[in-house]
C-alpha positions as a Markdown table, in Angstrom:
| # | Residue | x | y | z |
|---|---|---|---|---|
| 1 | Met | 12.7 | 16.0 | 16.0 |
| 2 | Ile | 10.2 | 13.4 | 17.1 |
| 3 | Lys | 11.5 | 9.9 | 17.5 |
| 4 | Asn | 11.5 | 7.8 | 14.4 |
| 5 | Thr | 9.2 | 4.8 | 15.2 |
| 6 | Leu | 8.9 | 3.6 | 11.6 |
| 7 | Pro | 11.5 | 0.6 | 11.9 |
| 8 | Ser | 8.8 | -0.9 | 14.1 |
| 9 | Ile | 6.3 | -0.9 | 11.2 |
| 10 | Lys | 7.5 | -3.8 | 9.3 |
| 11 | Gly | 6.4 | -7.0 | 7.5 |
| 12 | Ile | 3.5 | -7.1 | 5.0 |
| 13 | Ile | 1.6 | -3.9 | 5.0 |
| 14 | Pro | -1.6 | -3.9 | 2.7 |
| 15 | Ala | -2.4 | -0.5 | 0.9 |
| 16 | Leu | -5.7 | -1.1 | 2.1 |
| 17 | Ile | -8.7 | -1.2 | -0.5 |
| 18 | Thr | -11.8 | 0.7 | 0.3 |
| 19 | Pro | -14.9 | -1.3 | -0.2 |
| 20 | Phe | -17.9 | 0.7 | -1.6 |
| 21 | Lys | -21.6 | 0.1 | -2.1 |
| 22 | Glu | -23.2 | 0.1 | -5.3 |
| 23 | Asp | -24.5 | 3.8 | -4.7 |
| 24 | Gly | -20.9 | 4.9 | -3.9 |
| 25 | Ala | -21.2 | 5.0 | -0.2 |
| 26 | Ile | -18.4 | 3.4 | 2.0 |
| 27 | Tyr | -19.3 | -0.1 | 2.8 |
| 28 | Glu | -18.5 | -0.2 | 6.6 |
| 29 | Thr | -19.3 | -3.6 | 7.3 |
| 30 | Ala | -17.0 | -5.0 | 4.6 |
| 31 | Leu | -14.1 | -2.7 | 5.5 |
| 32 | Arg | -14.3 | -3.9 | 9.1 |
| 33 | Asn | -14.4 | -7.6 | 7.9 |
| 34 | Leu | -11.4 | -7.0 | 5.7 |
| 35 | Val | -9.4 | -5.4 | 8.5 |
| 36 | Asp | -10.1 | -8.5 | 10.7 |
| 37 | His | -9.2 | -11.0 | 7.8 |
| 38 | Leu | -6.0 | -9.4 | 7.1 |
| 39 | Ile | -4.9 | -9.1 | 10.7 |
| 40 | Glu | -5.7 | -12.8 | 11.0 |
| 41 | Ser | -3.6 | -13.3 | 7.9 |
| 42 | Gly | -0.4 | -12.1 | 9.6 |
| 43 | Val | -0.1 | -8.6 | 8.1 |
| 44 | Gly | 2.2 | -6.1 | 9.9 |
| 45 | Gly | 0.0 | -2.9 | 9.5 |
| 46 | Phe | -2.1 | -0.9 | 7.1 |
| 47 | Tyr | -1.5 | 1.9 | 4.7 |
| 48 | Leu | -4.9 | 3.7 | 4.4 |
| 49 | Thr | -6.4 | 6.0 | 1.7 |
| 50 | Gly | -3.7 | 5.7 | -0.9 |
| 51 | Ser | -4.1 | 5.1 | -4.7 |
| 52 | Thr | -5.1 | 1.6 | -4.0 |
| 53 | Gly | -7.6 | 2.8 | -1.5 |
| 54 | Glu | -9.2 | 5.2 | -4.1 |
| 55 | Gly | -8.3 | 8.0 | -1.8 |
| 56 | Phe | -8.2 | 10.5 | -4.7 |
| 57 | Leu | -11.9 | 9.6 | -5.6 |
| 58 | Met | -13.1 | 10.5 | -2.0 |
| 59 | Thr | -13.9 | 13.6 | -0.3 |
| 60 | Ala | -11.9 | 14.7 | 2.7 |
| 61 | Glu | -14.5 | 13.9 | 5.0 |
| 62 | Glu | -14.8 | 10.3 | 3.5 |
| 63 | Arg | -11.3 | 9.8 | 3.7 |
| 64 | Lys | -11.4 | 10.6 | 7.5 |
| 65 | Lys | -14.4 | 8.3 | 7.9 |
| 66 | Val | -12.2 | 5.5 | 6.6 |
| 67 | Val | -9.2 | 6.3 | 8.8 |
| 68 | Glu | -11.7 | 6.3 | 11.9 |
| 69 | Ile | -13.3 | 3.0 | 10.9 |
| 70 | Val | -10.1 | 1.1 | 10.4 |
| 71 | Ile | -8.3 | 2.6 | 13.5 |
| 72 | Glu | -11.4 | 1.7 | 15.7 |
| 73 | Gln | -11.5 | -1.7 | 14.1 |
| 74 | Thr | -7.7 | -2.4 | 14.3 |
| 75 | Ala | -7.8 | -1.6 | 18.0 |
| 76 | Lys | -4.1 | -1.1 | 18.1 |
| 77 | Arg | -3.4 | -4.6 | 17.0 |
| 78 | Val | -1.3 | -3.4 | 14.1 |
| 79 | Pro | 0.2 | 0.0 | 13.4 |
| 80 | Ile | -1.5 | 2.5 | 10.8 |
| 81 | Ile | 0.0 | 4.8 | 8.3 |
| 82 | Val | -2.5 | 7.2 | 6.7 |
| 83 | His | -2.0 | 8.7 | 3.3 |
| 84 | Val | -2.9 | 12.3 | 3.4 |
| 85 | Gly | -1.7 | 13.4 | 0.0 |
| 86 | Thr | -3.6 | 16.0 | -2.1 |
| 87 | Ile | -2.8 | 18.5 | -4.6 |
| 88 | Asp | -3.5 | 21.4 | -2.3 |
| 89 | Thr | -1.6 | 21.9 | 1.1 |
| 90 | Lys | -4.5 | 23.0 | 3.1 |
| 91 | Thr | -6.5 | 19.7 | 2.7 |
| 92 | Ala | -3.5 | 17.6 | 3.3 |
| 93 | Glu | -2.7 | 19.4 | 6.6 |
| 94 | Asp | -6.3 | 19.0 | 7.6 |
| 95 | Leu | -5.9 | 15.2 | 6.9 |
| 96 | Ala | -2.6 | 14.9 | 8.6 |
| 97 | Lys | -4.1 | 16.6 | 11.8 |
| 98 | His | -7.1 | 14.3 | 11.7 |
| 99 | Ala | -5.0 | 11.3 | 11.2 |
| 100 | Tyr | -3.0 | 12.4 | 14.4 |
| 101 | Asp | -6.0 | 13.0 | 16.4 |
| 102 | Ser | -7.5 | 9.7 | 15.4 |
| 103 | Gly | -4.5 | 7.8 | 16.6 |
| 104 | Ala | -2.5 | 6.9 | 13.5 |
| 105 | Asn | 1.2 | 6.0 | 13.9 |
| 106 | Ala | 2.4 | 8.0 | 10.8 |
| 107 | Ile | 1.3 | 9.8 | 7.8 |
| 108 | Ser | 2.4 | 9.7 | 4.2 |
| 109 | Ser | 2.0 | 11.6 | 1.1 |
| 110 | Val | 2.7 | 11.6 | -2.6 |
| 111 | Pro | 4.1 | 14.9 | -3.7 |
| 112 | Pro | 1.7 | 17.6 | -5.1 |
| 113 | Phe | 1.0 | 16.6 | -8.8 |
| 114 | Tyr | -0.7 | 17.5 | -11.9 |
| 115 | Tyr | 0.9 | 20.8 | -12.2 |
| 116 | Arg | 4.5 | 21.0 | -12.9 |
| 117 | Phe | 5.6 | 21.9 | -9.4 |
| 118 | Glu | 9.3 | 23.1 | -8.8 |
| 119 | Phe | 11.3 | 21.2 | -6.2 |
| 120 | Asn | 11.1 | 24.1 | -3.8 |
| 121 | Glu | 7.3 | 24.0 | -4.0 |
| 122 | Ile | 7.4 | 20.2 | -3.2 |
| 123 | Tyr | 9.9 | 20.7 | -0.4 |
| 124 | Asn | 7.6 | 23.5 | 1.2 |
| 125 | Tyr | 4.7 | 21.1 | 0.8 |
| 126 | Tyr | 6.2 | 18.5 | 2.8 |
| 127 | Lys | 7.6 | 21.1 | 5.3 |
| 128 | Asp | 4.0 | 22.3 | 5.8 |
| 129 | Leu | 2.7 | 18.7 | 6.2 |
| 130 | Ala | 5.4 | 17.7 | 8.7 |
| 131 | Ser | 4.6 | 20.8 | 10.8 |
| 132 | Ala | 0.8 | 19.9 | 10.7 |
| 133 | Ala | 1.1 | 16.8 | 13.0 |
| 134 | Pro | 3.8 | 15.5 | 15.2 |
| 135 | Leu | 4.1 | 12.1 | 13.3 |
| 136 | Pro | 6.7 | 10.5 | 11.2 |
| 137 | Leu | 6.2 | 11.6 | 7.7 |
| 138 | Val | 6.7 | 8.9 | 5.0 |
| 139 | Ile | 7.5 | 10.4 | 1.5 |
| 140 | Tyr | 5.6 | 8.5 | -1.2 |
| 141 | Asn | 7.5 | 8.1 | -4.4 |
| 142 | Ile | 5.6 | 6.8 | -7.2 |
| 143 | Pro | 6.6 | 8.4 | -10.4 |
| 144 | Ala | 4.5 | 6.4 | -12.7 |
| 145 | Thr | 1.4 | 8.2 | -11.4 |
| 146 | Thr | 2.6 | 11.6 | -10.1 |
| 147 | Gly | 5.4 | 12.2 | -12.9 |
| 148 | Val | 7.5 | 13.3 | -10.0 |
| 149 | Glu | 10.7 | 11.2 | -9.2 |
| 150 | Ile | 11.8 | 11.5 | -5.6 |
| 151 | Gly | 15.2 | 9.8 | -5.5 |
| 152 | Leu | 18.3 | 10.1 | -3.5 |
| 153 | Pro | 19.2 | 13.7 | -4.7 |
| 154 | Ala | 15.6 | 14.9 | -3.5 |
| 155 | Ile | 15.8 | 12.8 | -0.3 |
| 156 | Lys | 19.3 | 14.6 | 0.7 |
| 157 | Lys | 17.2 | 17.9 | 0.7 |
| 158 | Leu | 13.9 | 16.5 | 2.3 |
| 159 | Val | 15.7 | 15.1 | 5.4 |
| 160 | Glu | 16.3 | 18.6 | 6.3 |
| 161 | Ile | 12.6 | 18.5 | 7.5 |
| 162 | Asp | 12.7 | 17.1 | 11.0 |
| 163 | Asn | 9.7 | 14.7 | 10.8 |
| 164 | Val | 10.6 | 13.3 | 7.3 |
| 165 | Met | 11.6 | 9.8 | 8.3 |
| 166 | Gly | 10.6 | 7.3 | 5.8 |
| 167 | Ile | 9.9 | 6.7 | 2.0 |
| 168 | Lys | 7.3 | 4.4 | 0.3 |
| 169 | Tyr | 9.3 | 3.5 | -2.7 |
| 170 | Thr | 7.2 | 2.4 | -5.6 |
| 171 | Ser | 9.6 | 2.0 | -8.5 |
| 172 | Phe | 11.7 | -0.6 | -10.1 |
| 173 | Asn | 15.1 | 1.3 | -9.5 |
| 174 | His | 16.0 | -0.6 | -6.5 |
| 175 | Tyr | 19.6 | 0.5 | -6.7 |
| 176 | Asp | 18.4 | 3.9 | -5.9 |
| 177 | Met | 16.3 | 2.6 | -3.2 |
| 178 | Gln | 19.3 | 0.9 | -1.6 |
| 179 | Arg | 21.1 | 4.1 | -1.7 |
| 180 | Ile | 18.4 | 5.8 | 0.1 |
| 181 | Ser | 18.2 | 3.1 | 2.8 |
| 182 | Glu | 22.1 | 3.6 | 3.5 |
| 183 | Phe | 22.0 | 7.3 | 3.3 |
| 184 | Asn | 23.1 | 9.0 | 6.6 |
| 185 | Asn | 23.3 | 6.0 | 8.5 |
| 186 | Gly | 19.7 | 4.9 | 7.8 |
| 187 | Arg | 18.2 | 8.2 | 8.4 |
| 188 | Ile | 15.3 | 7.2 | 6.1 |
| 189 | Thr | 13.2 | 4.0 | 6.7 |
| 190 | Val | 12.3 | 2.5 | 3.5 |
| 191 | Phe | 9.0 | 0.6 | 2.5 |
| 192 | Ser | 9.2 | -1.2 | -0.9 |
| 193 | Gly | 6.2 | -0.6 | -2.8 |
| 194 | Ala | 6.5 | -2.8 | -5.9 |
| 195 | Asp | 4.7 | -5.8 | -5.2 |
| 196 | Glu | 6.3 | -7.7 | -8.1 |
| 197 | Met | 9.8 | -7.0 | -6.7 |
| 198 | Cys | 9.2 | -7.5 | -3.0 |
| 199 | Val | 12.2 | -9.9 | -2.5 |
| 200 | Ser | 14.4 | -7.5 | -4.2 |
| 201 | Gly | 13.0 | -4.9 | -2.1 |
| 202 | Leu | 13.8 | -6.7 | 1.3 |
| 203 | Ile | 17.2 | -7.5 | 0.0 |
| 204 | Met | 17.8 | -3.9 | -0.8 |
| 205 | Gly | 17.1 | -2.4 | 2.5 |
| 206 | Ala | 13.3 | -2.3 | 2.9 |
| 207 | Val | 12.0 | -2.8 | 6.5 |
| 208 | Gly | 8.5 | -3.5 | 5.3 |
| 209 | Leu | 6.5 | -4.0 | 2.1 |
| 210 | Ile | 3.4 | -1.8 | 1.2 |
| 211 | Gly | 1.3 | -2.7 | -1.7 |
| 212 | Ser | -2.1 | -3.6 | -3.3 |
| 213 | Phe | -1.8 | -7.3 | -3.8 |
| 214 | Tyr | -1.3 | -7.8 | 0.1 |
| 215 | Asn | -5.0 | -7.4 | 0.2 |
| 216 | Leu | -5.6 | -10.5 | -2.1 |
| 217 | Ile | -2.9 | -13.0 | -1.2 |
| 218 | Pro | -1.5 | -11.8 | 2.3 |
| 219 | Asp | -0.8 | -15.4 | 3.2 |
| 220 | Leu | 1.6 | -15.9 | 0.3 |
| 221 | Tyr | 3.4 | -12.7 | 1.0 |
| 222 | Val | 3.7 | -13.3 | 4.6 |
| 223 | Arg | 5.4 | -16.7 | 3.7 |
| 224 | Ile | 7.7 | -14.7 | 1.3 |
| 225 | Tyr | 8.6 | -12.2 | 3.9 |
| 226 | Lys | 9.6 | -14.7 | 6.5 |
| 227 | Gln | 11.5 | -16.8 | 4.0 |
| 228 | Val | 13.7 | -13.6 | 3.0 |
| 229 | Val | 13.9 | -12.1 | 6.6 |
| 230 | Glu | 13.8 | -14.8 | 8.9 |
| 231 | Gln | 14.9 | -18.0 | 7.3 |
| 232 | Lys | 17.3 | -16.3 | 4.6 |
| 233 | Asp | 15.8 | -18.8 | 2.1 |
| 234 | Ile | 15.9 | -16.6 | -0.9 |
| 235 | Val | 15.3 | -19.6 | -3.4 |
| 236 | Ser | 12.2 | -20.4 | -1.8 |
| 237 | Ala | 11.0 | -16.8 | -1.6 |
| 238 | Gln | 11.9 | -16.3 | -5.3 |
| 239 | Asn | 9.8 | -19.6 | -6.4 |
| 240 | Asn | 6.9 | -18.2 | -4.3 |
| 241 | Leu | 7.2 | -14.7 | -5.8 |
| 242 | Leu | 6.7 | -16.4 | -9.4 |
| 243 | Ile | 3.5 | -17.6 | -8.2 |
| 244 | Ala | 2.4 | -14.2 | -6.6 |
| 245 | Asn | 3.5 | -12.4 | -9.9 |
| 246 | Asp | 1.4 | -14.9 | -12.0 |
| 247 | Ile | -1.5 | -14.0 | -10.0 |
| 248 | Ile | -0.8 | -10.2 | -10.3 |
| 249 | Gln | -0.5 | -10.6 | -14.1 |
| 250 | Val | -3.8 | -12.2 | -14.3 |
| 251 | Val | -5.8 | -9.8 | -12.2 |
| 252 | Leu | -4.2 | -6.8 | -14.0 |
| 253 | Lys | -5.1 | -8.4 | -17.2 |
| 254 | Tyr | -8.9 | -7.6 | -16.4 |
| 255 | Gly | -8.4 | -4.8 | -14.0 |
| 256 | Thr | -6.3 | -2.6 | -16.4 |
| 257 | Ser | -7.3 | 0.8 | -14.9 |
| 258 | Gly | -6.2 | 0.0 | -11.4 |
| 259 | Ala | -5.3 | -3.1 | -9.2 |
| 260 | Gln | -8.5 | -2.6 | -7.1 |
| 261 | Val | -10.7 | -3.2 | -10.1 |
| 262 | Gly | -9.7 | -6.7 | -10.2 |
| 263 | Ile | -8.9 | -7.4 | -6.5 |
| 264 | Lys | -12.4 | -6.6 | -5.4 |
| 265 | Pro | -14.0 | -9.3 | -7.4 |
| 266 | Ala | -11.2 | -11.8 | -6.8 |
| 267 | Met | -11.7 | -11.4 | -3.1 |
| 268 | Lys | -15.2 | -12.8 | -3.5 |
| 269 | Phe | -13.6 | -16.0 | -4.7 |
| 270 | Met | -12.7 | -16.5 | -1.0 |
| 271 | Gly | -16.2 | -15.5 | 0.2 |
| 272 | Ile | -14.7 | -11.9 | 1.2 |
| 273 | Asp | -17.3 | -9.2 | 0.0 |
| 274 | Cys | -15.2 | -6.0 | -0.7 |
| 275 | Gly | -18.0 | -4.2 | -2.5 |
| 276 | Thr | -17.3 | -2.4 | -5.8 |
| 277 | Val | -15.1 | 0.4 | -7.1 |
| 278 | Arg | -16.0 | 3.8 | -7.1 |
| 279 | Lys | -16.5 | 5.8 | -10.6 |
| 280 | Pro | -15.1 | 6.5 | -12.9 |
| 281 | Phe | -13.6 | 3.1 | -12.5 |
| 282 | Asn | -15.7 | 0.3 | -14.3 |
| 283 | Lys | -16.6 | -2.7 | -12.6 |
| 284 | Leu | -15.5 | -5.9 | -14.3 |
| 285 | Arg | -18.2 | -7.8 | -16.4 |
| 286 | Ala | -19.4 | -11.2 | -15.2 |
| 287 | Glu | -17.6 | -12.8 | -18.2 |
| 288 | Asp | -14.3 | -11.2 | -17.2 |
| 289 | Ile | -14.6 | -12.3 | -13.5 |
| 290 | Glu | -15.2 | -16.1 | -14.7 |
| 291 | Asn | -12.1 | -15.7 | -17.1 |
| 292 | Met | -10.0 | -14.4 | -14.5 |
| 293 | Lys | -11.1 | -17.3 | -12.3 |
| 294 | Gln | -10.2 | -19.8 | -15.1 |
| 295 | Asp | -6.7 | -18.0 | -15.4 |
| 296 | Leu | -6.2 | -18.4 | -11.8 |
| 297 | Leu | -7.1 | -22.1 | -11.8 |
| 298 | Arg | -4.5 | -22.6 | -14.4 |
| 299 | Ile | -2.0 | -21.0 | -12.2 |
| 300 | Arg | -2.9 | -23.4 | -9.4 |
| 301 | Glu | -2.5 | -26.5 | -11.7 |
| 302 | Glu | 0.7 | -25.3 | -13.7 |
| 303 | Arg | 2.7 | -24.0 | -10.5 |
| 304 | Asn | 1.4 | -26.8 | -8.4 |
| 305 | Ala | 0.6 | -24.1 | -5.9 |
| 306 | Glu | -0.4 | -25.5 | -2.5 |
| 307 | Gly | -1.7 | -23.7 | 0.7 |
| 308 | Ile | -2.7 | -20.3 | -0.7 |
| 309 | Arg | -6.1 | -19.3 | 0.4 |
| 310 | Leu | -7.1 | -17.5 | -3.0 |
| 311 | Leu | -6.2 | -20.6 | -5.1 |
| 312 | Asn | -7.6 | -23.1 | -2.8 |
| 313 | Ala | -10.8 | -21.5 | -2.8 |
| 314 | Leu | -11.3 | -21.7 | -6.6 |
| 315 | Lys | -13.8 | -24.3 | -7.8 |
């Protein structure tokens, strides 16, 4: 078994959005600028080419290109987890090998989806993936999109695979997440994936937070993380989470098909160009973007929210 280095990957870890140009090409300049902006904002690492990063809308070669760009731009300032999940094992193995060769710190994958795979098929998928690269493997539990629930019963079997060392747990069942974090003396490192419940996630055993809205309001979430983990000030963290959740609710109101649909135009409120989304996602209309801005302005006024870059940038 390789050494489990996942506990050192902690803090706020954006599931990095992937900027695209109008013609669908990867917007490399924007991607590099975004990496620098988020590192300067205090994030603890990046999670690449997942659902927020529109990884399933890219070819394998495009996913590799994103990994190479981000790892080069990061220059080892923060660790990198690469999501390599696909429906087919061969492509996932190829992406895992590439992540290792490129210098990633860990790999991650959703279970194979769409077909109703039996558990032994899912188990063998992860076993093959773990054998493809000598890196810690983070299981990605997101049943709302995959239709597959990877809870404690599944984890008790999956830990038989040596390189399975963590789980990105995107579910509101934090009781189960806590059971996983405590199982076998912390054999599995837990990352909480529900942005709306990040305070609960940290309290219930997560070492880090991986999510979409850490792209948009990293400063606010870094503040929340420090309040929970370092200052033990849960009340202040809860109050700040109310603001964060208000922002999430507004952005998802307009980007109903995916968080990235609303996050990308919202980034432009701060002068950060993240390009557009890739088809079949629809871009937001100009009137929706303006309405989103007005809704965010109301949050600033009603919550008396100070010191949050996104809200401060609104005019």
